[in-house]
TORKOL-4160 file (C-alpha; in steps of 0.2 Angstrom, whole numbers, padded with zeros to 4 digits, m for minus):
336
<pt num="1" X="m0125" Y="0706" Z="0280"/>
<pt num="2" X="m0110" Y="0701" Z="0292"/>
<pt num="3" X="m0093" Y="0705" Z="0286"/>
<pt num="4" X="m0086" Y="0688" Z="0291"/>
<pt num="5" X="m0071" Y="0682" Z="0281"/>
<pt num="6" X="m0077" Y="0664" Z="0277"/>
<pt num="7" X="m0068" Y="0651" Z="0266"/>
<pt num="8" X="m0076" Y="0636" Z="0257"/>
<pt num="9" X="m0066" Y="0620" Z="0257"/>
<pt num="10" X="m0071" Y="0605" Z="0246"/>
<pt num="11" X="m0062" Y="0588" Z="0244"/>
<pt num="12" X="m0063" Y="0579" Z="0227"/>
<pt num="13" X="m0056" Y="0563" Z="0220"/>
<pt num="14" X="m0056" Y="0557" Z="0202"/>
<pt num="15" X="m0060" Y="0539" Z="0204"/>
<pt num="16" X="m0057" Y="0536" Z="0185"/>
<pt num="17" X="m0039" Y="0543" Z="0186"/>
<pt num="18" X="m0028" Y="0528" Z="0181"/>
<pt num="19" X="m0013" Y="0535" Z="0191"/>
<pt num="20" X="m0023" Y="0537" Z="0206"/>
<pt num="21" X="m0030" Y="0519" Z="0204"/>
<pt num="22" X="m0013" Y="0512" Z="0202"/>
<pt num="23" X="m0007" Y="0521" Z="0218"/>
<pt num="24" X="m0022" Y="0515" Z="0228"/>
<pt num="25" X="m0020" Y="0497" Z="0222"/>
<pt num="26" X="m0002" Y="0497" Z="0230"/>
<pt num="27" X="m0010" Y="0499" Z="0247"/>
<pt num="28" X="m0027" Y="0490" Z="0244"/>
<pt num="29" X="m0031" Y="0476" Z="0257"/>
<pt num="30" X="m0045" Y="0467" Z="0265"/>
<pt num="31" X="m0042" Y="0474" Z="0282"/>
<pt num="32" X="m0052" Y="0490" Z="0278"/>
<pt num="33" X="m0070" Y="0494" Z="0282"/>
<pt num="34" X="m0081" Y="0486" Z="0269"/>
<pt num="35" X="m0089" Y="0502" Z="0263"/>
<pt num="36" X="m0073" Y="0513" Z="0262"/>
<pt num="37" X="m0065" Y="0504" Z="0247"/>
<pt num="38" X="m0080" Y="0502" Z="0235"/>
<pt num="39" X="m0082" Y="0510" Z="0218"/>
<pt num="40" X="m0098" Y="0519" Z="0226"/>
<pt num="41" X="m0086" Y="0530" Z="0236"/>
<pt num="42" X="m0076" Y="0535" Z="0221"/>
<pt num="43" X="m0088" Y="0535" Z="0206"/>
<pt num="44" X="m0090" Y="0552" Z="0198"/>
<pt num="45" X="m0107" Y="0560" Z="0195"/>
<pt num="46" X="m0099" Y="0572" Z="0184"/>
<pt num="47" X="m0108" Y="0587" Z="0192"/>
<pt num="48" X="m0093" Y="0596" Z="0200"/>
<pt num="49" X="m0095" Y="0611" Z="0188"/>
<pt num="50" X="m0113" Y="0614" Z="0195"/>
<pt num="51" X="m0105" Y="0616" Z="0213"/>
<pt num="52" X="m0094" Y="0630" Z="0207"/>
<pt num="53" X="m0108" Y="0638" Z="0197"/>
<pt num="54" X="m0119" Y="0637" Z="0213"/>
<pt num="55" X="m0106" Y="0645" Z="0223"/>
<pt num="56" X="m0104" Y="0660" Z="0211"/>
<pt num="57" X="m0123" Y="0662" Z="0209"/>
<pt num="58" X="m0129" Y="0659" Z="0226"/>
<pt num="59" X="m0114" Y="0663" Z="0238"/>
<pt num="60" X="m0103" Y="0676" Z="0228"/>
<pt num="61" X="m0097" Y="0683" Z="0245"/>
<pt num="62" X="m0086" Y="0668" Z="0248"/>
<pt num="63" X="m0068" Y="0674" Z="0252"/>
<pt num="64" X="m0058" Y="0659" Z="0245"/>
<pt num="65" X="m0062" Y="0641" Z="0239"/>
<pt num="66" X="m0049" Y="0628" Z="0244"/>
<pt num="67" X="m0050" Y="0614" Z="0232"/>
<pt num="68" X="m0042" Y="0598" Z="0239"/>
<pt num="69" X="m0036" Y="0585" Z="0226"/>
<pt num="70" X="m0024" Y="0570" Z="0225"/>
<pt num="71" X="m0017" Y="0579" Z="0210"/>
<pt num="72" X="m0030" Y="0578" Z="0197"/>
<pt num="73" X="m0039" Y="0594" Z="0191"/>
<pt num="74" X="m0055" Y="0595" Z="0181"/>
<pt num="75" X="m0050" Y="0600" Z="0163"/>
<pt num="76" X="m0063" Y="0614" Z="0163"/>
<pt num="77" X="m0058" Y="0622" Z="0180"/>
<pt num="78" X="m0049" Y="0638" Z="0179"/>
<pt num="79" X="m0035" Y="0634" Z="0192"/>
<pt num="80" X="m0028" Y="0652" Z="0191"/>
<pt num="81" X="m0045" Y="0660" Z="0197"/>
<pt num="82" X="m0040" Y="0672" Z="0211"/>
<pt num="83" X="m0053" Y="0664" Z="0222"/>
<pt num="84" X="m0047" Y="0646" Z="0220"/>
<pt num="85" X="m0033" Y="0638" Z="0230"/>
<pt num="86" X="m0028" Y="0621" Z="0223"/>
<pt num="87" X="m0023" Y="0611" Z="0238"/>
<pt num="88" X="m0013" Y="0594" Z="0235"/>
<pt num="89" X="m0013" Y="0582" Z="0249"/>
<pt num="90" X="0006" Y="0585" Z="0250"/>
<pt num="91" X="0003" Y="0603" Z="0253"/>
<pt num="92" X="m0005" Y="0601" Z="0270"/>
<pt num="93" X="m0006" Y="0583" Z="0276"/>
<pt num="94" X="0009" Y="0578" Z="0286"/>
<pt num="95" X="0020" Y="0567" Z="0275"/>
<pt num="96" X="0019" Y="0552" Z="0287"/>
<pt num="97" X="0001" Y="0550" Z="0283"/>
<pt num="98" X="0003" Y="0550" Z="0264"/>
<pt num="99" X="m0002" Y="0543" Z="0253"/>
<pt num="100" X="m0020" Y="0542" Z="0260"/>
<pt num="101" X="m0036" Y="0535" Z="0253"/>
<pt num="102" X="m0046" Y="0539" Z="0268"/>
<pt num="103" X="m0058" Y="0554" Z="0269"/>
<pt num="104" X="m0054" Y="0555" Z="0288"/>
<pt num="105" X="m0036" Y="0559" Z="0285"/>
<pt num="106" X="m0040" Y="0572" Z="0272"/>
<pt num="107" X="m0053" Y="0580" Z="0283"/>
<pt num="108" X="m0045" Y="0580" Z="0300"/>
<pt num="109" X="m0030" Y="0590" Z="0294"/>
<pt num="110" X="m0039" Y="0604" Z="0285"/>
<pt num="111" X="m0034" Y="0617" Z="0298"/>
<pt num="112" X="m0016" Y="0615" Z="0291"/>
<pt num="113" X="m0020" Y="0622" Z="0274"/>
<pt num="114" X="m0010" Y="0638" Z="0271"/>
<pt num="115" X="m0020" Y="0653" Z="0271"/>
<pt num="116" X="m0036" Y="0645" Z="0277"/>
<pt num="117" X="m0048" Y="0658" Z="0286"/>
<pt num="118" X="m0052" Y="0656" Z="0304"/>
<pt num="119" X="m0070" Y="0652" Z="0299"/>
<pt num="120" X="m0073" Y="0640" Z="0285"/>
<pt num="121" X="m0087" Y="0628" Z="0278"/>
<pt num="122" X="m0082" Y="0611" Z="0273"/>
<pt num="123" X="m0091" Y="0603" Z="0258"/>
<pt num="124" X="m0091" Y="0585" Z="0251"/>
<pt num="125" X="m0093" Y="0585" Z="0233"/>
<pt num="126" X="m0111" Y="0579" Z="0234"/>
<pt num="127" X="m0117" Y="0595" Z="0243"/>
<pt num="128" X="m0124" Y="0609" Z="0233"/>
<pt num="129" X="m0131" Y="0627" Z="0236"/>
<pt num="130" X="m0147" Y="0628" Z="0227"/>
<pt num="131" X="m0154" Y="0645" Z="0233"/>
<pt num="132" X="m0146" Y="0662" Z="0238"/>
<pt num="133" X="m0137" Y="0661" Z="0255"/>
<pt num="134" X="m0128" Y="0674" Z="0265"/>
<pt num="135" X="m0113" Y="0673" Z="0276"/>
<pt num="136" X="m0124" Y="0673" Z="0291"/>
<pt num="137" X="m0132" Y="0657" Z="0286"/>
<pt num="138" X="m0115" Y="0649" Z="0290"/>
<pt num="139" X="m0108" Y="0660" Z="0304"/>
<pt num="140" X="m0116" Y="0673" Z="0315"/>
<pt num="141" X="m0108" Y="0684" Z="0328"/>
<pt num="142" X="m0092" Y="0674" Z="0324"/>
<pt num="143" X="m0100" Y="0657" Z="0328"/>
<pt num="144" X="m0104" Y="0643" Z="0316"/>
<pt num="145" X="m0122" Y="0640" Z="0313"/>
<pt num="146" X="m0130" Y="0622" Z="0315"/>
<pt num="147" X="m0145" Y="0612" Z="0318"/>
<pt num="148" X="m0144" Y="0598" Z="0330"/>
<pt num="149" X="m0151" Y="0587" Z="0344"/>
<pt num="150" X="m0146" Y="0572" Z="0355"/>
<pt num="151" X="m0148" Y="0555" Z="0346"/>
<pt num="152" X="m0144" Y="0537" Z="0349"/>
<pt num="153" X="m0130" Y="0531" Z="0338"/>
<pt num="154" X="m0136" Y="0519" Z="0324"/>
<pt num="155" X="m0125" Y="0504" Z="0320"/>
<pt num="156" X="m0131" Y="0496" Z="0304"/>
<pt num="157" X="m0126" Y="0491" Z="0287"/>
<pt num="158" X="m0115" Y="0505" Z="0279"/>
<pt num="159" X="m0118" Y="0516" Z="0293"/>
<pt num="160" X="m0106" Y="0529" Z="0301"/>
<pt num="161" X="m0110" Y="0522" Z="0318"/>
<pt num="162" X="m0093" Y="0516" Z="0322"/>
<pt num="163" X="m0085" Y="0533" Z="0318"/>
<pt num="164" X="m0098" Y="0541" Z="0329"/>
<pt num="165" X="m0095" Y="0529" Z="0343"/>
<pt num="166" X="m0076" Y="0534" Z="0342"/>
<pt num="167" X="m0081" Y="0552" Z="0342"/>
<pt num="168" X="m0092" Y="0551" Z="0357"/>
<pt num="169" X="m0079" Y="0542" Z="0367"/>
<pt num="170" X="m0068" Y="0558" Z="0365"/>
<pt num="171" X="m0083" Y="0569" Z="0369"/>
<pt num="172" X="m0088" Y="0560" Z="0384"/>
<pt num="173" X="m0070" Y="0559" Z="0390"/>
<pt num="174" X="m0067" Y="0578" Z="0388"/>
<pt num="175" X="m0084" Y="0584" Z="0394"/>
<pt num="176" X="m0086" Y="0570" Z="0408"/>
<pt num="177" X="m0100" Y="0574" Z="0420"/>
<pt num="178" X="m0103" Y="0591" Z="0411"/>
<pt num="179" X="m0118" Y="0586" Z="0401"/>
<pt num="180" X="m0132" Y="0592" Z="0413"/>
<pt num="181" X="m0122" Y="0609" Z="0415"/>
<pt num="182" X="m0120" Y="0611" Z="0397"/>
<pt num="183" X="m0138" Y="0608" Z="0393"/>
<pt num="184" X="m0144" Y="0620" Z="0406"/>
<pt num="185" X="m0131" Y="0633" Z="0400"/>
<pt num="186" X="m0138" Y="0632" Z="0382"/>
<pt num="187" X="m0156" Y="0627" Z="0386"/>
<pt num="188" X="m0163" Y="0639" Z="0373"/>
<pt num="189" X="m0151" Y="0632" Z="0360"/>
<pt num="190" X="m0154" Y="0614" Z="0364"/>
<pt num="191" X="m0173" Y="0616" Z="0364"/>
<pt num="192" X="m0175" Y="0629" Z="0350"/>
<pt num="193" X="m0189" Y="0626" Z="0338"/>
<pt num="194" X="m0177" Y="0629" Z="0324"/>
<pt num="195" X="m0170" Y="0612" Z="0327"/>
<pt num="196" X="m0186" Y="0605" Z="0322"/>
<pt num="197" X="m0199" Y="0594" Z="0332"/>
<pt num="198" X="m0189" Y="0578" Z="0330"/>
<pt num="199" X="m0173" Y="0584" Z="0337"/>
<pt num="200" X="m0181" Y="0594" Z="0351"/>
<pt num="201" X="m0191" Y="0578" Z="0356"/>
<pt num="202" X="m0175" Y="0567" Z="0355"/>
<pt num="203" X="m0165" Y="0580" Z="0366"/>
<pt num="204" X="m0179" Y="0580" Z="0379"/>
<pt num="205" X="m0180" Y="0561" Z="0380"/>
<pt num="206" X="m0161" Y="0558" Z="0381"/>
<pt num="207" X="m0158" Y="0573" Z="0393"/>
<pt num="208" X="m0158" Y="0562" Z="0408"/>
<pt num="209" X="m0143" Y="0552" Z="0403"/>
<pt num="210" X="m0127" Y="0557" Z="0412"/>
<pt num="211" X="m0117" Y="0556" Z="0396"/>
<pt num="212" X="m0119" Y="0561" Z="0378"/>
<pt num="213" X="m0127" Y="0546" Z="0369"/>
<pt num="214" X="m0124" Y="0554" Z="0352"/>
<pt num="215" X="m0129" Y="0569" Z="0341"/>
<pt num="216" X="m0140" Y="0570" Z="0326"/>
<pt num="217" X="m0130" Y="0574" Z="0311"/>
<pt num="218" X="m0137" Y="0578" Z="0293"/>
<pt num="219" X="m0125" Y="0575" Z="0279"/>
<pt num="220" X="m0123" Y="0593" Z="0275"/>
<pt num="221" X="m0108" Y="0605" Z="0275"/>
<pt num="222" X="m0100" Y="0608" Z="0291"/>
<pt num="223" X="m0097" Y="0626" Z="0298"/>
<pt num="224" X="m0081" Y="0625" Z="0308"/>
<pt num="225" X="m0068" Y="0635" Z="0317"/>
<pt num="226" X="m0050" Y="0633" Z="0314"/>
<pt num="227" X="m0047" Y="0635" Z="0333"/>
<pt num="228" X="m0058" Y="0620" Z="0337"/>
<pt num="229" X="m0047" Y="0609" Z="0326"/>
<pt num="230" X="m0031" Y="0616" Z="0334"/>
<pt num="231" X="m0038" Y="0613" Z="0352"/>
<pt num="232" X="m0044" Y="0595" Z="0348"/>
<pt num="233" X="m0027" Y="0590" Z="0340"/>
<pt num="234" X="m0018" Y="0597" Z="0355"/>
<pt num="235" X="m0028" Y="0587" Z="0368"/>
<pt num="236" X="m0031" Y="0571" Z="0358"/>
<pt num="237" X="m0016" Y="0570" Z="0346"/>
<pt num="238" X="m0014" Y="0552" Z="0349"/>
<pt num="239" X="m0031" Y="0547" Z="0344"/>
<pt num="240" X="m0032" Y="0558" Z="0328"/>
<pt num="241" X="m0014" Y="0553" Z="0324"/>
<pt num="242" X="m0019" Y="0535" Z="0325"/>
<pt num="243" X="m0034" Y="0538" Z="0313"/>
<pt num="244" X="m0023" Y="0547" Z="0300"/>
<pt num="245" X="m0010" Y="0533" Z="0300"/>
<pt num="246" X="m0023" Y="0522" Z="0292"/>
<pt num="247" X="m0023" Y="0522" Z="0273"/>
<pt num="248" X="m0041" Y="0518" Z="0272"/>
<pt num="249" X="m0056" Y="0521" Z="0284"/>
<pt num="250" X="m0057" Y="0509" Z="0298"/>
<pt num="251" X="m0071" Y="0506" Z="0311"/>
<pt num="252" X="m0060" Y="0513" Z="0325"/>
<pt num="253" X="m0057" Y="0530" Z="0317"/>
<pt num="254" X="m0064" Y="0546" Z="0322"/>
<pt num="255" X="m0070" Y="0558" Z="0309"/>
<pt num="256" X="m0072" Y="0577" Z="0306"/>
<pt num="257" X="m0089" Y="0577" Z="0315"/>
<pt num="258" X="m0079" Y="0576" Z="0331"/>
<pt num="259" X="m0075" Y="0595" Z="0329"/>
<pt num="260" X="m0093" Y="0599" Z="0326"/>
<pt num="261" X="m0099" Y="0590" Z="0342"/>
<pt num="262" X="m0085" Y="0598" Z="0351"/>
<pt num="263" X="m0092" Y="0615" Z="0346"/>
<pt num="264" X="m0109" Y="0610" Z="0352"/>
<pt num="265" X="m0102" Y="0605" Z="0369"/>
<pt num="266" X="m0093" Y="0621" Z="0371"/>
<pt num="267" X="m0108" Y="0631" Z="0366"/>
<pt num="268" X="m0098" Y="0639" Z="0351"/>
<pt num="269" X="m0113" Y="0639" Z="0338"/>
<pt num="270" X="m0129" Y="0648" Z="0333"/>
<pt num="271" X="m0145" Y="0638" Z="0330"/>
<pt num="272" X="m0150" Y="0637" Z="0312"/>
<pt num="273" X="m0167" Y="0631" Z="0305"/>
<pt num="274" X="m0169" Y="0612" Z="0301"/>
<pt num="275" X="m0177" Y="0618" Z="0285"/>
<pt num="276" X="m0160" Y="0625" Z="0279"/>
<pt num="277" X="m0155" Y="0609" Z="0269"/>
<pt num="278" X="m0160" Y="0592" Z="0265"/>
<pt num="279" X="m0151" Y="0576" Z="0262"/>
<pt num="280" X="m0156" Y="0563" Z="0249"/>
<pt num="281" X="m0148" Y="0546" Z="0250"/>
<pt num="282" X="m0152" Y="0541" Z="0232"/>
<pt num="283" X="m0163" Y="0526" Z="0231"/>
<pt num="284" X="m0178" Y="0521" Z="0220"/>
<pt num="285" X="m0192" Y="0528" Z="0232"/>
<pt num="286" X="m0184" Y="0546" Z="0234"/>
<pt num="287" X="m0176" Y="0549" Z="0217"/>
<pt num="288" X="m0190" Y="0560" Z="0210"/>
<pt num="289" X="m0191" Y="0569" Z="0227"/>
<pt num="290" X="m0173" Y="0574" Z="0225"/>
<pt num="291" X="m0176" Y="0580" Z="0207"/>
<pt num="292" X="m0190" Y="0591" Z="0212"/>
<pt num="293" X="m0180" Y="0598" Z="0227"/>
<pt num="294" X="m0167" Y="0603" Z="0215"/>
<pt num="295" X="m0178" Y="0611" Z="0201"/>
<pt num="296" X="m0190" Y="0619" Z="0213"/>
<pt num="297" X="m0175" Y="0625" Z="0224"/>
<pt num="298" X="m0185" Y="0620" Z="0239"/>
<pt num="299" X="m0169" Y="0621" Z="0251"/>
<pt num="300" X="m0154" Y="0632" Z="0252"/>
<pt num="301" X="m0143" Y="0617" Z="0253"/>
<pt num="302" X="m0145" Y="0599" Z="0246"/>
<pt num="303" X="m0135" Y="0583" Z="0247"/>
<pt num="304" X="m0136" Y="0570" Z="0233"/>
<pt num="305" X="m0128" Y="0555" Z="0242"/>
<pt num="306" X="m0123" Y="0540" Z="0232"/>
<pt num="307" X="m0126" Y="0524" Z="0240"/>
<pt num="308" X="m0125" Y="0505" Z="0237"/>
<pt num="309" X="m0144" Y="0506" Z="0234"/>
<pt num="310" X="m0142" Y="0518" Z="0220"/>
<pt num="311" X="m0148" Y="0508" Z="0205"/>
<pt num="312" X="m0146" Y="0512" Z="0187"/>
<pt num="313" X="m0132" Y="0524" Z="0191"/>
<pt num="314" X="m0129" Y="0531" Z="0174"/>
<pt num="315" X="m0147" Y="0535" Z="0171"/>
<pt num="316" X="m0149" Y="0544" Z="0188"/>
<pt num="317" X="m0133" Y="0553" Z="0185"/>
<pt num="318" X="m0139" Y="0561" Z="0169"/>
<pt num="319" X="m0156" Y="0565" Z="0176"/>
<pt num="320" X="m0149" Y="0574" Z="0192"/>
<pt num="321" X="m0137" Y="0584" Z="0181"/>
<pt num="322" X="m0151" Y="0589" Z="0170"/>
<pt num="323" X="m0160" Y="0595" Z="0185"/>
<pt num="324" X="m0144" Y="0605" Z="0191"/>
<pt num="325" X="m0143" Y="0612" Z="0173"/>
<pt num="326" X="m0161" Y="0619" Z="0174"/>
<pt num="327" X="m0156" Y="0631" Z="0188"/>
<pt num="328" X="m0137" Y="0633" Z="0184"/>
<pt num="329" X="m0135" Y="0633" Z="0165"/>
<pt num="330" X="m0124" Y="0648" Z="0165"/>
<pt num="331" X="m0105" Y="0645" Z="0164"/>
<pt num="332" X="m0096" Y="0652" Z="0179"/>
<pt num="333" X="m0080" Y="0662" Z="0180"/>
<pt num="334" X="m0072" Y="0647" Z="0188"/>
<pt num="335" X="m0073" Y="0637" Z="0172"/>
<pt num="336" X="m0061" Y="0640" Z="0157"/>
C-alpha cells in the first residue's frame, strides 16, 4: 500500500438546530435557487455515526478527519479524538463570506483549513464507505483517482446544470483550443475501459467538439489536490469570490466540481474503475436496490442522496439505518 498522507473532509449541518435556523432566517429570501433552501437539503437521516464507523472499519489508514460544522457537534462524537479536527466555518472561511448557508462557499474554501494535507478526499454526509478501501483507491503515485468521461450538461428540474455551465465556462476559458491536445495526450485515460462503456462512448461521440461540453460526474467523494484549489483561486479569484459572497446557492455559482474538472484537463489523475461506487437518488423504484447494495456490500462507496422525490422519509430513514447497522453495528472509537 502507498504511504500517501491523505485526509478526509466532511461537511455536516444539523438542520434541526434552532440557533442555526434562527441565523438562517435572518438572511432567507426568495432570490435564491429553488432547491437550495428547502428542508430536503437540510433534513437529517441521523446516520452520521455510520460514516465514522465505516471510516474506522474500512479506511483505518486515514491521516486526519476534518469535520466541518456551523458550530453544532453530534452529542455522541468524541471531539477530542486525535484523528478528528473540528472545523467551524469561522476557522477557515474568510469573514466577508460569513455567515453562509451555501454548500459552495463551504466547499470552495476547504484548502484554507489549517493542517489540511496536500491530498484529501471530500465527502458529503450522504456518502459512505461500505467495503475495505486502500489509500491507492483514492490517490496513486501522488495523483487523485477518478472515473470520468465527456458529457452534455443536463439542465432540468433540481439539476446541477447551471453550476456545471458556470464550471465549464471557466474550464473552456482556461483550456481554450486545447481540448484536442489534452485528449491526445491522455488518450489511454480518456478511453480506458475502467471508465465504463457509457463514459467511453460519450467521450468518443463528443470528441469532435472544439470545446469541452461537460464532464460526467457521479455524486461520490472527490479526490482533490490542495494545489489545484490554490491555482484556480489565483487565476479566477473574482469568479470564486462572487460565488462565495452569496449566502445561499445561486444558479450563477461555480462549485467544487470545478477543481475536479481542472485536474482532468491538466492530466493530474489516475483512472479508477466505474464499479468503485454507486449513487442512489432515493426514489420509490430504487429504494430496495439501495438497501441491498448496503447490506450486500456491493460497492466500496455508496451515496444515499435525499431528493424531493424521496417519499415517506421517516420510514426510509429507519430502513436505511437498519441496513447500515447490519454491517456497522460496532461502536467506533470516534464515538463517546
